[in-house]
N, C-alpha and C positions, 0 to 999 in steps of 0.2 A: 461157725466155729467148730473145730474138730479137736477131740481129746482122745489120746491113746494112753492106756494104763496097762502096765505089765509087771507082775511080780513073778520072779523066776528063780529056780535053783541053779540054773545054768549061767555060765559067764555071759555078760551083757554083749549082745550083738546089735550094733547100731547100723541102720540102713543109711546110705549116703544121702545128703540133702539133694532133693530132686530138682537140680538146676536144669533149665531155667524155671523159676517159680512163676506163679500166676500173674505177678505184677503188683499185687496188693502189699506185699511184704517189703519193708525197707531194712529190716533187721532180722537176723537169725542168730540166737545165742544158744550156747550149750554150757551146761554145768555138769562136771563129773565129781562125785564124792568118792574119794579113794581111801582105803584103809591105810592109816599111817603107822609108823613104827612104835610110837609112844601113845599110850592111853592112860590117862590119869597118873602120869609120872612113872609108869611102868612099861618096860619094853615088852612088846607082844609079838606073836607070830601071825596074828590075824584076828578076825572077828567072826563070831557065830551069830547070825541073824535068825530070828524067828518072828513069825507074824500070825495074827489071826486074819487069815487071808481074805475071806469074804468081806469083812468089815474094813480091812486096810484098803482093798481095791475100791470100795465104795467111797471111803473118805478121801482117798487120793483123787478120785474123779470129782467129788463135790468141791474140794478145795480149788481144783483147776477151774471148774465151772464158775465158782464164786469170784475168783481173782480175775478171770477173763472179762468179767463185767466191770471191775474196778480199773483194770489195765487192759484195754481192748487189744486183742490179738487174733490171729487167724487159726493158729494150731498150737497145741501143747502136747508133747510126748514125754512120758514118765516111765522109767524102768527102775525097779529096785530088786536087788538080789536078796535071797534068803539062803540059809545054809552057811557053809564056811567060805569066807572071803579072806584070802591071804594078804599080808602086807603088800602094798603096791598095786593091788587089784581094785577095780572100781566096784562100788556097791550101789551107786545111785547115778542115774543119767537123767537129765532134764534138758529138753530142747524147746525153745519158744520161737515161733514165727510171729512177727509183729510189724506194724507199720513204722514204728519209731523205736529206737534203741532204748531210750529212757524207760518207756513202759515195759519193755522186755526185761531190762535189768531189775526194775522194781518188782515185777511179778516174780522173777526167779528168786530174789532175796526173800520176799515174803512167803513164797511157796516152801522153800527149804526150812525156814523157821517154823512154819505151821506143821509141816510134815513131822519134824522132830518133836513137836509139842502135842500133836493130836492123833497121829496115825499109830495104830497098834502094831508097830514093828519094833522089836527090841534087839539090842546088840549086847553080846557078852564077849569080853576080851579073851583071847586064847593066849595063855601065858607062854612066852618063848622058852623053849628048853635050851638050857646052856650046859655044855659039858665043862667039867672042871679041868684046868690045865694039868698036863702030865708033868711029873717031877723030872 
């Protein structure tokens, strides 16, 4: 089982899926977490992410390792942005290579839920600047 973890200040750059695969995988799923326009009922310009990087990388890896035992898979790739992420830009990428689609979907759901609850990565909304209409 292979796990790749990256926390970066740069826009996420995702390598293409290396088709043909080895033949063990029957499913490859991807999840993109994208900054949306509204946060807690308020329009925003983006999100500012900060992380305690050494611990965040360690926990991201440990969650992947633990969940890969519960939901067997061949590979998990995780990338998370820190710094400013504008509305419409991705802040999280998760790709799972698995024998079966159900295990891959379940792993992805639980991974994202645990990431939000356990990993020391914090987001702060950037309030959208509005100009008042001219008379």
